[in-house]
C-alpha positions in Angstrom: 116.3 74.5 122.7 113.8 75.4 125.5 113.1 78.7 127.0 111.9 80.0 130.4 108.5 81.1 129.0 107.2 82.8 132.2 110.4 84.9 132.6 110.6 85.8 128.9 106.9 86.8 128.8 107.4 89.0 131.9 110.3 90.8 130.3 108.5 91.1 127.0 105.4 92.6 128.6 107.4 95.0 130.8 110.0 96.2 128.2 109.1 95.5 124.6 105.4 94.8 124.1 103.6 97.6 122.2 100.3 98.2 124.0 98.7 101.4 122.8 95.7 102.9 124.6 93.8 102.8 121.3 94.2 100.5 118.4 95.9 97.1 118.1 99.1 96.2 119.9 101.2 93.1 120.2 99.5 90.0 121.5 102.6 87.9 121.5 106.4 88.1 121.0 105.9 86.8 117.5 103.7 89.9 116.8 106.5 92.1 118.2 109.0 90.4 115.9 106.6 91.0 112.9 106.1 94.6 113.9 109.8 95.3 114.0 110.5 93.4 110.8 107.7 95.2 108.9 109.1 98.6 110.1 112.7 97.8 109.2 111.8 96.4 105.8 110.4 99.8 104.8 114.0 100.8 103.9 114.0 98.2 101.1 112.8 98.7 97.6 109.1 97.9 97.3 109.6 94.8 95.2 112.0 93.3 97.8 110.2 94.2 101.0 108.2 91.1 101.6 111.2 88.8 101.2 113.4 90.8 103.6 110.6 91.3 106.0 110.2 87.5 106.3 113.9 87.0 106.9 114.0 89.7 109.5 110.9 88.3 111.2 112.1 84.8 111.3 115.5 85.7 112.8 113.9 87.8 115.6 111.0 85.6 116.4 113.3 82.6 116.8 115.5 84.8 119.0 118.6 83.9 116.9 119.1 87.6 116.3 118.0 90.1 118.9 117.9 93.8 118.1 118.7 96.1 121.0 115.9 97.1 123.3 115.2 100.5 121.6 114.5 98.8 118.3 112.3 96.1 119.8 110.3 98.6 121.8 110.1 101.5 119.3 110.2 100.2 115.7 106.8 100.4 114.0 105.1 102.1 117.0 105.1 105.7 115.6 106.3 106.8 119.0 108.6 109.8 119.0 111.6 107.9 120.2 115.0 107.1 118.7 115.9 103.5 117.8 119.6 104.1 118.7 120.7 103.1 122.2 123.4 105.5 123.0 125.1 108.7 121.8 128.3 110.6 122.5 127.5 114.3 122.6 129.4 117.1 120.8 132.6 118.7 121.9 131.8 120.8 124.9 133.0 124.4 124.5 134.8 126.1 127.3 132.2 128.8 127.8 129.1 129.1 130.0 126.8 129.5 127.1 128.2 126.6 125.2 128.3 124.3 128.3 124.6 124.8 129.0 123.7 124.5 125.3 125.3 121.0 125.4 123.5 120.3 128.6 120.2 121.0 126.8 121.2 118.8 123.9 121.9 115.9 126.3 118.5 116.4 127.9 116.8 116.2 124.5 118.7 113.1 123.7 117.8 111.4 126.9 114.2 112.4 126.6 113.9 110.2 123.5 115.5 107.3 125.3 119.2 107.6 124.4 122.0 107.3 126.8 124.8 109.8 126.4 128.6 110.0 126.9 130.6 113.2 127.2 134.2 114.2 127.4 134.6 117.0 129.9 138.3 117.5 129.2 137.6 120.6 127.2 136.4 122.6 130.3 139.1 124.6 132.0 140.3 123.4 135.5 139.0 124.7 138.8 140.7 127.9 139.8 141.5 129.1 136.3 140.7 132.8 135.7 137.5 133.7 133.9 138.5 136.8 131.9 136.0 139.6 131.8 134.1 138.8 135.0 136.9 138.7 137.5 136.1 135.2 138.8 137.7 131.8 139.0 136.4 128.8 137.0 134.7 126.1 139.0 136.0 123.3 136.9 134.5 120.4 135.0 133.2 118.5 138.0 130.8 121.2 139.1 129.3 121.2 135.6 129.0 117.4 135.7 126.8 118.0 138.8 124.5 119.8 136.4 124.3 116.9 134.1 123.7 114.5 137.0 120.8 116.6 138.2 119.4 116.9 134.7 119.5 113.1 134.3 117.5 112.6 137.5 114.9 115.1 136.3 114.5 113.6 132.8 114.3 110.1 134.4 111.6 111.3 136.7 109.5 112.4 133.7 109.7 109.1 131.8 109.9 105.4 132.3 113.4 104.8 130.9 116.2 105.3 133.3 118.9 107.8 132.3 122.5 106.6 131.6 125.6 108.7 131.2 129.3 108.3 130.8 131.6 111.0 131.9 135.2 111.0 130.7 138.3 113.1 131.6 141.8 112.9 130.2 144.6 111.6 132.4 146.5 114.8 131.8 143.7 117.2 132.8 144.6 119.3 135.9 141.4 118.2 137.7 142.0 114.5 137.1 142.7 113.8 140.8 139.4 115.2 141.9 137.7 113.3 139.1 139.3 110.1 140.2 138.1 110.5 143.7 134.6 111.8 142.9 132.7 108.6 143.4 134.1 108.1 146.9 131.3 110.4 147.8 128.3 108.0 147.8 125.9 110.8 146.9 127.7 112.3 143.9 127.4 111.4 140.2 124.9 108.6 140.8 123.7 108.8 137.2 127.2 108.7 135.7 129.6 106.0 134.8 133.1 107.5 135.0 136.1 106.7 132.8 139.6 108.1 132.7 141.1 108.5 129.2 144.5 107.0 129.5 147.0 107.8 126.8 150.0 105.7 125.5 152.2 108.5 126.7 151.0 108.0 130.2 151.6 104.3 130.1 155.1 104.9 128.9 155.7 107.4 131.8 154.2 104.8 134.2 156.6 102.1 133.0 159.7 104.4 133.4 158.5 106.0 136.6 158.6 109.4 135.0 157.0 112.7 135.9 153.7 113.4 134.3 152.5 116.9 133.2 148.9 118.0 133.8 148.1 120.5 131.0 145.2 122.6 129.7 145.3 124.3 126.3 148.9 123.4 125.9 150.0 125.0 129.2 151.6 122.8 131.9 149.7 123.6 135.2 151.8 121.2 137.3 153.6 117.9 137.3 153.5 114.7 139.4 154.8 111.2 139.3 152.9 109.0 136.8 153.1 106.2 139.3 151.5 108.3 142.0 148.6 109.3 139.8 148.2 105.7 138.7 148.1 104.4 142.2 145.4 107.0 143.1 143.3 105.8 140.1 143.8 102.2 141.1 143.0 102.9 144.7 139.7 104.6 143.8 138.7 101.7 141.5 139.8 99.2 144.1 137.6 100.8 146.8 134.6 102.1 144.8 134.7 100.2 141.5 135.1 103.4 139.5 136.5 105.1 137.4 137.0 102.7 134.6 139.8 103.1 132.1 139.7 103.8 128.4 143.0 103.5 126.5 142.1 106.4 124.2 145.1 106.4 121.9 144.6 102.7 121.1 140.9 103.4 120.4 141.9 106.0 117.8 144.7 104.0 116.3 142.4 101.0 115.7 139.4 103.0 114.5 138.3 102.3 111.0 137.4 105.9 110.5 140.5 107.5 112.0 141.0 109.3 108.7 137.9 111.4 109.2 137.2 111.5 113.0 138.8 111.7 116.4 137.2 109.8 119.4 137.3 111.2 122.9 134.4 109.5 124.7 132.3 106.3 124.8 128.7 105.5 125.4 127.6 104.7 129.0 128.5 101.1 129.0 131.8 101.4 127.1 131.2 99.1 124.1 131.0 102.0 121.6 133.8 104.6 121.4 132.3 107.4 119.3 133.2 110.8 117.8 131.2 113.9 118.6 127.5 113.3 118.0 128.2 109.7 117.2 125.5 107.1 117.7 125.5 103.4 118.4 123.0 101.0 116.9 123.1 97.6 118.5 122.0 94.1 118.0 123.2 90.6 119.1 123.4 87.2 117.6 122.4 84.6 120.1 125.1 82.0 119.9 123.4 79.7 122.4 120.6 79.3 119.8 122.9 78.0 117.1 124.6 75.0 118.8 123.5 71.6 117.6 123.4 68.5 120.0 124.3 70.5 123.2 126.4 68.6 125.7 127.1 65.8 123.4 130.6 64.8 122.3 130.0 66.1 118.8 128.2 69.3 119.8 129.1 72.2 117.5 127.8 75.6 116.5 126.2 75.7 113.1 128.8 77.9 111.3 126.8 78.1 108.1 123.8 79.4 109.9 126.0 81.9 111.8 127.3 83.2 108.5 123.9 83.6 107.0 122.5 85.2 110.2 125.3 87.7 110.2 124.3 88.9 106.7 120.7 89.3 107.8 121.6 91.1 110.9 123.9 93.6 109.1 121.2 94.4 106.6 118.6 94.8 109.3 120.7 97.2 111.4 121.7 99.2 108.3 118.0 99.7 107.6 117.4 100.9 111.1 119.7 103.9 110.3 117.2 105.0 107.7 114.0 104.6 109.6 115.1 105.9 113.0 114.3 109.3 114.5 117.2 111.3 115.9 117.0 113.7 118.9 119.4 116.2 117.2 120.1 117.0 113.5 123.8 116.7 114.2 123.3 113.1 115.3 121.3 112.3 112.2 124.0 113.8 110.0 126.7 111.9 111.7 124.8 108.6 111.5 124.1 108.9 107.8 127.6 110.0 106.9 129.3 106.9 108.4 126.4 104.4 108.9 128.2 102.7 111.8 126.5 99.7 113.4 127.3 97.6 116.4 126.7 93.9 115.7 127.5 91.8 118.7 126.7 88.5 120.5 124.9 87.1 123.5 124.8 83.6 124.9 128.6 83.1 124.5 129.1 81.3 127.8 126.1 79.0 127.3 127.2 78.2 123.8 130.7 77.3 125.2 129.1 75.1 127.8 127.0 73.3 125.2 130.3 72.5 123.4 132.0 71.3 126.5 134.3 74.3 126.9 134.6 76.0 130.3 134.6 79.9 130.0 138.2 81.1 130.3 139.8 77.8 129.2 142.0 77.4 126.1 139.2 75.6 124.3 136.8 78.5 125.1 139.3 81.0 123.8 139.8 79.1 120.6 136.0 78.7 120.0 135.4 82.4 120.8 138.0 83.4 118.2 136.6 81.1 115.6 133.0 82.2 116.0 133.9 85.9 116.2 136.2 85.5 113.2 133.2 84.2 111.2 131.0 87.1 112.3 133.8 89.6 111.4 134.4 88.1 108.0 130.7 87.8 107.1 129.8 91.2 108.4 132.4 92.9 106.1 131.2 90.8 103.2 127.6 91.7 103.9 128.5 95.4 104.1 130.5 95.2 100.8 127.6 93.6 99.1 125.2 96.2 100.5 127.5 98.9 99.2 127.3 97.3 95.7 123.5 97.3 96.0 122.8 100.6 97.8 126.1 102.6 97.8 129.0 103.0 100.2 128.6 105.3 103.2 129.2 108.9 102.1 132.6 109.4 103.9 134.0 106.1 102.6 137.6 106.4 101.4 139.7 103.6 99.9 142.3 104.4 102.6 140.1 102.6 104.9 141.2 99.3 103.4 144.6 99.7 105.1 143.1 100.2 108.6 144.0 97.5 111.2 140.6 95.9 111.4 140.5 95.3 107.6 144.1 94.5 107.0 143.8 90.9 108.3 140.7 90.0 106.4 140.9 87.1 103.9 141.7 87.9 100.3 138.2 87.2 99.1 136.6 89.7 101.5 139.3 92.3 100.8 138.6 91.9 97.1 134.9 92.5 97.6 135.7 95.7 99.6 138.1 96.9 97.0 135.5 96.5 94.3 132.4 97.8 96.0 133.5 99.8 99.1 131.6 99.4 102.4 128.1 100.4 103.4 129.1 100.8 107.1 132.1 102.6 108.6 132.2 100.3 111.7 130.4 97.0 112.0 131.0 95.1 115.3 130.9 95.7 119.1 129.8 93.6 122.0 127.2 95.4 124.1 125.4 94.5 127.4 122.4 92.3 126.8 120.9 92.1 130.3 117.2 92.2 129.6 117.3 90.8 126.0 119.2 87.8 127.3 116.4 87.2 129.8 114.0 87.6 126.9 115.8 84.7 125.2 115.3 82.4 128.1 118.0 83.7 130.4 120.9 82.9 128.2 124.3 84.1 129.4 124.6 87.8 128.9 126.8 89.3 126.1 130.4 88.1 126.4 130.1 87.6 130.1 130.4 84.3 132.0 127.3 83.0 133.8 126.9 85.1 136.9 124.5 82.8 138.8 123.2 79.5 137.5 120.0 79.8 139.6 118.3 82.3 141.8 114.9 83.5 142.9 113.6 86.6 141.3 110.8 88.9 142.6 108.3 90.0 139.9 106.1 92.9 140.6 102.5 92.6 139.7 100.3 95.4 138.4 98.5 95.7 141.8 101.9 96.4 143.4 102.3 93.0 145.0 105.1 90.7 144.1 105.5 87.0 143.4 108.7 84.9 143.4 109.9 82.9 140.5 112.8 80.6 140.4 115.2 81.4 137.5 117.8 79.1 136.0 120.5 79.8 133.5 119.6 78.5 130.1 122.5 76.1 129.8 121.8 74.5 133.3 118.2 74.1 132.4 119.1 72.3 129.1 121.6 70.1 131.0 118.9 68.9 133.4 116.4 68.3 130.6 118.9 66.3 128.6 121.0 64.6 131.4 118.6 64.5 134.4 120.5 64.2 137.7 123.8 63.3 136.1 126.7 65.4 137.4 128.3 67.8 134.9 132.0 67.2 134.1 134.2 68.8 136.8 135.1 72.4 136.2 132.6 72.9 133.3 129.9 75.1 135.0 132.2 77.9 136.1 130.8 81.3 137.0 131.9 84.9 137.3 132.8 84.3 140.9 134.9 81.2 140.4 136.9 82.6 137.5 140.2 84.4 138.1 140.7 87.9 136.8 143.1 86.4 134.3 140.4 84.3 132.9 138.2 87.3 132.4 141.0 89.3 130.8 142.0 86.4 128.4 138.4 86.2 127.1 138.1 90.0 126.7 141.4 90.3 124.9 140.6 87.3 122.6 137.3 89.0 121.6 138.7 92.5 121.2 141.1 91.4 118.5 138.1 90.6 116.3 135.8 93.5 117.2 135.8 96.9 115.4 134.7 99.1 118.4 134.9 97.8 121.9 133.4 95.4 124.5 131.2 96.0 127.5 132.7 93.6 130.1 133.3 93.5 133.8 136.3 91.8 135.2 135.1 90.3 138.5 137.7 90.3 141.3 137.6 88.6 144.7 137.0 90.9 147.6 140.3 89.8 149.2 142.5 90.4 146.2 145.5 92.4 147.2 146.0 95.9 145.8 149.1 95.1 143.7 147.5 92.2 142.0 144.4 94.3 141.3 146.4 97.1 139.8 148.3 94.6 137.6 145.0 93.7 135.9 144.9 97.1 134.2 148.5 97.0 133.1 148.0 93.4 131.8 144.8 94.5 130.0 146.7 97.3 128.3 149.5 94.9 127.1 146.9 92.3 125.9 145.3 94.9 123.6 142.1 95.8 125.4 140.6 99.2 124.6 139.1 99.7 128.0 138.7 97.9 131.3 136.0 97.8 134.0 136.5 95.8 137.2 134.3 95.0 140.1 135.7 94.1 143.5 133.0 93.9 146.2 133.4 96.4 149.0 133.8 95.1 152.5 130.5 94.5 154.3 129.6 97.5 156.4 127.7 97.4 159.7 127.6 94.6 162.2 127.2 90.9 161.4 123.9 89.4 162.6 124.7 87.3 165.7 122.6 84.5 166.9 122.2 84.3 170.6 124.0 81.5 172.4 121.6 78.7 173.3 121.2 77.9 176.9 122.0 74.4 178.2 119.1 72.3 179.2 119.1 72.2 183.0 117.3 68.9 183.2 118.8 66.4 180.7 117.0 63.2 179.9 118.2 60.1 181.7 121.0 58.3 179.8 122.2 61.4 177.9 125.9 61.9 177.5 126.1 65.4 178.8 129.2 67.7 178.7 130.1 69.9 181.6 128.4 73.3 182.0 129.6 76.0 179.6 132.8 77.8 180.6 133.1 81.5 180.3 135.7 81.3 177.5 135.9 78.6 174.8 138.3 78.2 171.9 136.9 77.6 168.4 137.1 78.3 164.7 135.1 80.6 162.5 134.6 79.6 158.8 133.5 82.0 156.1 131.1 80.4 153.7 130.5 82.1 150.3 127.2 80.8 148.8 126.3 82.3 145.4 122.6 82.8 146.1 123.2 84.5 149.4 123.5 88.2 149.4 126.0 88.1 152.2 128.7 85.7 153.5 127.6 83.2 156.1 130.0 82.8 159.1 129.9 79.4 160.9 131.6 79.3 164.3 132.2 76.0 166.1 133.5 76.2 169.7 135.2 73.2 171.3 135.8 72.0 174.9 138.3 69.5 176.4 136.7 66.7 178.3 139.0 64.1 179.9 141.8 65.2 177.5 139.7 64.8 174.4 138.7 67.8 172.3 135.1 67.8 171.0 132.6 70.4 169.7 130.4 72.1 172.3 128.3 74.6 170.3 127.8 76.1 166.9 126.7 79.6 165.8 125.7 80.8 162.3 126.0 84.5 161.7 124.9 86.4 158.6 123.9 90.0 157.8 121.1 88.6 155.7 118.0 88.6 157.8 116.4 86.0 155.5 118.5 83.4 157.2 117.7 84.4 160.8 114.9 82.0 161.7 116.3 78.8 160.3 119.9 79.5 161.4 118.7 80.2 165.0 116.7 76.9 165.0 119.6 75.0 163.4 122.2 76.2 165.8 120.1 75.5 168.8 119.4 71.9 167.7 123.0 71.2 166.6 124.4 72.7 169.8 122.1 70.5 171.8 123.3 67.5 170.0 126.9 68.4 170.5 126.3 68.7 174.3 124.5 65.4 174.5 126.5 63.0 172.4 130.1 62.0 172.0 129.6 60.8 168.5 128.3 63.7 166.4 129.6 62.7 162.9 126.1 61.9 161.9 125.2 65.6 162.1 127.5 66.4 159.2 126.3 63.5 157.2 122.6 64.5 157.6 123.3 68.0 156.6 125.3 67.0 153.6 122.4 64.9 152.3 120.1 67.9 152.1 119.2 68.8 148.5 117.9 72.2 147.5 115.2 71.9 144.8 116.4 75.2 143.3 119.8 73.7 142.7 123.2 73.7 144.4 126.5 75.1 143.4 130.0 74.0 142.3 132.4 74.6 145.2 136.1 73.9 145.0 135.7 71.6 142.1 132.7 69.5 143.3 128.9 69.9 143.4 127.3 70.9 146.7 123.6 70.3 146.6 122.5 73.1 149.1 123.6 75.7 151.6 122.8 73.3 154.4 125.0 70.7 152.7 127.8 73.3 152.6 127.4 73.9 156.4 127.5 70.1 156.9 130.7 70.1 155.0 132.1 72.6 157.4 131.1 70.4 160.4 132.8 67.5 158.7 136.0 69.4 158.1 136.0 70.7 161.7 135.6 67.1 163.0 138.4 66.0 160.7 140.6 68.7 162.0 140.0 67.6 165.6 140.7 64.0 164.8 143.9 64.8 162.9 145.0 67.5 165.4 145.6 69.9 162.5 144.1 73.2 161.8 141.0 73.0 159.6 140.7 75.3 156.6 138.9 78.4 157.6 137.3 79.4 154.3 135.1 77.3 152.0 133.0 77.9 149.0 133.7 79.8 145.9 137.2 81.3 145.6 135.8 84.8 144.8 133.4 86.4 147.3 130.5 88.5 146.1 128.5 90.9 148.2 125.6 92.5 146.3 124.5 96.0 147.3 121.0 97.2 148.0 118.7 97.7 145.0 117.2 101.2 144.9 113.9 99.8 143.5 113.1 96.8 145.7 115.6 97.2 148.5 116.9 93.7 148.3 120.7 93.1 148.6 120.8 91.7 145.1 122.6 94.3 142.8 125.3 92.8 140.7 127.6 94.6 138.3 127.9 93.0 134.8 128.8 94.6 131.5 129.2 97.9 133.1 125.6 98.0 134.4 123.9 97.5 137.7 121.3 94.7 137.6 119.1 93.4 140.4 118.6 89.7 140.6 115.4 90.1 142.6 113.2 92.6 140.8 114.9 93.1 137.4 116.1 96.7 138.0 118.8 97.6 135.4 120.8 100.8 135.1 123.9 101.7 133.2 125.5 104.4 135.4 
């Protein structure tokens, strides 16, 4: 395997390299791996430390196992930070004193680098009487404003961006205001929002029943379940939030349901946690384990996967013992249940190496097989650790009948029956945005590849920037192994070309083999109709998903950049075949071109005239909101329009454009490879001419079947923000934020 060394080094330097003002730091990623391994091995008995340190170091240095960013950045540095990524805070009391005490606890947690999730359902609804002071309650949303302000303040005092998840039950009387909160573009910018949807509500929705909104057991009012669901879906359709957590399913499937109740998740949704619960994350890089990529006999090394799972479980278990904790309640919770979140990254690339397109039946089968191995070996590793070091303190044999353990093989179940388990929960699939870049831009987490190539802006220490071309790891390997050979049709699919059903199928297949949950975004086309969009959530519920997050690009606001019409040359050269002067009104066709590397759609308009009973093109305009295209599109349309006016045979224009190759790589469009954006425009000209010749109406939309319009990045200003795994990521400067 090969890695994008420049990109990986930039990520390592910016995020994970230890560079103290005094003393020795990390001179290479290998030294970072050694630092982390040495720190984690301290939890082993002295006589075993060197052996385990070597195994930990080798797995991390080779990027086969990648601990989460907090571990890479903090382990062995003696910094006063936690090695846990995210927390769910304690149950918020319905009192002013209690609310602000929990606000303080959240601030202390975020100060050490932990993201936080909260359930605000315990706060009385707006308008409720506050006994003793003669006032009305302001409701949970106003207190969420306090959390939002706190997050901005704590963020401004440190380098790590704050991340929060705010949850509210579907039966809380203020649920409608919560659902609509993010329609205000200035409110709750530091929050992800999720509605806690119960099985009872889904039953009421199916039967079109009334749904009661209650607080403290008292029904405040009722409304139709379908009406409330449509409001939730409309908000998500328009603003991409709130997400949905099927909270009863979360608790029913929880290994630890006998000793805890879950009512919130961490900011990105992969860890559903009880009060003061903490998630400790790490990912196995599946793309690193495939032998003979793109060959007919390509296969993932399953023996190595099993061995690596044992190493990863032990390593994460040790982190529980060496980590700092922002609050004593969090430390007590972590030690009582010792839950970890072992996940994966590079899934889509590993599938590509094995010839399986993401979302296909082959991809589903391989995903189940690989995650099945991880699940089995993780439980075996935890049972063997329990034999060696003891079970987690709250372990009870009743756990063996929980759903996640009931379908384990007999050998694994016998190990658990004999030794117990070291860890209460073992697996989840988290976002791996920057760690996947560290591994050479492998596909992130469980997500499909978002863009196979793009240009990324890297900020230098002096404030200037440089541009660097970035390719997906699998595409880079293909080119190194296969040269200019074209990939099999339909293999290199992306988040934009996949249907929502493809996304759902992969998420559901993985969820059946994961203890906790999955951070995953179901990308939807901008033009998906509302009914089909709402069905995604119902289908996800019936497929067994624990939560769902979708992203449908909002319509482009503002005017589309228009290129001025070129003026006809008043003195044509002798011998030119010149059309008549331009009429005041022409008929034409506008084509919408969706190019994956362009922040906005490109609109190509070709206007025609009738000359001696023959229809022919007269002029072309290219419009885009992206100012980056202005100069070349202006020049291109002037030249092509001049050719249209001066020649009766213009087919060569399409052929010349279609022959242009972009050195950064092209894209797969409608089942075939298009080498550049200019080639895609040439294809439009060709189709338009075909439509004229046949007398039929040409197709008006070309390109990927799902449109994508990134929003502006708050850090660099580029229209390059994408939403994957519940987080906002900038393709230009690397900005990343969950919330």
